[in-house]
C-alpha positions as CSV (number, residue, x, y, z in Angstrom):
1,X,-0.3,0.0,0.0
2,X,2.8,2.5,1.0
3,X,4.6,1.4,-2.7
4,X,1.3,2.3,-4.8
5,X,0.8,5.8,-2.5
6,X,4.7,6.4,-3.5
7,X,4.2,5.7,-7.2
8,X,0.3,7.8,-6.9
9,X,2.4,11.2,-5.9
10,X,4.8,10.6,-8.3
11,X,2.2,10.8,-11.1
12,X,0.6,13.5,-9.7
13,X,3.8,16.0,-9.3
14,X,4.7,15.4,-13.0
15,X,1.2,15.0,-14.4
16,X,0.7,18.4,-15.1
17,X,4.5,19.2,-16.4
18,X,4.6,19.3,-20.2
19,X,7.3,16.4,-19.9
20,X,5.2,14.2,-18.6
21,X,2.9,14.8,-21.5
22,X,5.6,13.9,-23.6
23,X,6.3,10.4,-22.0
24,X,2.7,9.5,-22.3
25,X,3.4,10.0,-26.2
26,X,6.3,8.3,-26.6
27,X,5.3,5.5,-24.4
28,X,1.9,5.8,-26.4
29,X,4.2,5.2,-30.1
30,X,6.3,2.5,-28.2
31,X,3.2,0.6,-26.6
32,X,1.5,0.2,-29.7
33,X,3.9,-1.4,-31.6
34,X,5.5,-3.4,-28.9
35,X,2.3,-4.4,-27.4
36,X,1.7,-8.2,-28.9
37,X,5.5,-9.3,-28.8
38,X,7.5,-11.0,-27.2
39,X,10.3,-9.7,-25.1
40,X,13.4,-11.1,-26.5
41,X,17.1,-10.2,-26.6
42,X,18.7,-7.2,-29.2
43,X,21.2,-8.2,-31.5
44,X,23.9,-5.4,-31.1
45,X,25.8,-6.1,-34.3
46,X,21.9,-5.1,-36.4
47,X,21.7,-1.7,-34.9
48,X,22.5,0.4,-37.7
49,X,21.3,3.5,-37.8
50,X,22.2,6.6,-36.1
51,X,19.0,6.8,-34.2
52,X,18.4,3.3,-33.4
53,X,21.8,3.6,-32.0
54,X,21.4,6.1,-29.9
55,X,18.3,4.8,-28.4
56,X,19.9,1.6,-27.6
57,X,22.6,3.5,-25.6
58,X,20.2,5.6,-23.9
59,X,18.1,3.0,-22.8
60,X,21.3,1.1,-21.8
61,X,22.6,4.3,-19.7
62,X,19.3,4.5,-18.0
63,X,17.5,1.0,-17.3
64,X,20.4,0.8,-14.6
65,X,19.3,3.7,-12.8
66,X,15.6,3.1,-13.6
67,X,15.9,-0.5,-11.7
68,X,17.9,1.2,-8.9
69,X,15.1,3.9,-8.4
70,X,12.4,1.2,-8.6
71,X,13.9,-0.7,-5.9
72,X,14.3,2.4,-3.6
73,X,10.7,3.8,-4.3
74,X,12.0,7.1,-5.9
75,X,9.5,7.2,-8.5
76,X,10.0,10.9,-9.4
77,X,13.4,10.3,-10.1
78,X,12.6,6.9,-12.7
79,X,10.2,9.6,-14.8
80,X,12.7,12.3,-14.9
81,X,15.2,9.4,-16.6
82,X,11.9,8.3,-18.6
83,X,11.6,12.1,-19.9
84,X,15.2,11.9,-21.1
85,X,14.6,9.1,-23.3
86,X,11.8,10.7,-24.9
87,X,13.8,12.6,-27.4
88,X,15.6,9.1,-28.3
89,X,12.7,7.7,-28.8
90,X,10.9,10.9,-31.4
91,X,13.8,10.1,-33.5
92,X,13.9,6.6,-33.3
93,X,10.5,6.7,-34.8
94,X,11.3,9.1,-37.1
95,X,14.4,8.3,-38.9
96,X,14.0,4.1,-38.6
97,X,11.8,2.1,-40.5
98,X,10.9,0.0,-37.9
99,X,9.4,-2.8,-40.3
100,X,12.2,-3.5,-41.9
101,X,11.9,-5.7,-45.0
102,X,14.6,-7.3,-43.6
103,X,13.3,-10.3,-41.2
104,X,16.3,-9.9,-38.5
105,X,16.1,-6.3,-38.4
106,X,12.7,-5.9,-37.9
107,X,12.7,-8.4,-35.7
108,X,15.4,-6.3,-33.6
109,X,14.3,-3.3,-34.0
110,X,10.7,-4.4,-32.4
111,X,12.5,-6.2,-29.6
112,X,14.1,-2.9,-29.0
113,X,11.0,-1.0,-28.7
114,X,9.9,-4.4,-26.7
115,X,12.3,-3.2,-23.8
116,X,12.0,0.2,-23.8
117,X,8.0,-0.2,-23.8
118,X,8.9,-2.2,-20.4
119,X,11.0,0.2,-19.1
120,X,8.4,3.3,-19.4
121,X,6.0,1.0,-17.6
122,X,7.7,0.0,-14.3
123,X,5.8,2.9,-12.2
124,X,3.0,2.5,-14.0
125,X,0.5,1.6,-17.1
126,X,0.8,4.3,-18.7
127,X,-1.8,3.4,-21.1
128,X,-4.2,3.6,-18.6
129,X,-3.1,7.5,-17.5
130,X,-5.1,10.2,-19.6
131,X,-3.8,13.8,-20.2
132,X,-6.6,16.1,-19.8
133,X,-4.5,18.6,-21.6
134,X,-4.2,16.5,-24.9
135,X,-8.0,14.6,-24.2
136,X,-6.3,11.9,-24.5
137,X,-4.2,8.7,-23.1
C-alpha cells in the first residue's frame, strides 16, 4: 500500500508538467508497436542506423538507474529519466523504419521497442493515464 502511494505521488507531481505529456506520447508510440510482441534479446550487431543506436545507448544508460530507483521507491527520479528517453524515442520513430524488409532487422527493432515499452511502464501502466490537456491517453 505504501508503495502504491509513492507511485501515485510521483504521477501527481509530474502530471501537469509538459515532460509528462511527452512521456505519455512516447510511451504510447512504443506500446502501440510492441504490445503484441514477446520480449526478446537485442542483437547489437544489427543496430546500424544512428537513431536506433542512440535509442539503444540511452536505454542501456537509463535501465540500470531506473532499476535502482524502483528498488528504492524513488519514482519521481524514474520519471525524470523517462523524460530523457523521449527525444531518442521520437528520433527513432522519425528516422528509422521499424518494419524493415529484412526480417532479422525488423525483429531486432521490435525487440528494442519492446524493452523501451517495459521501461516506460515500470512505475505504472502509462496507457491507462489520460492527459487532460491533450484529451487522450
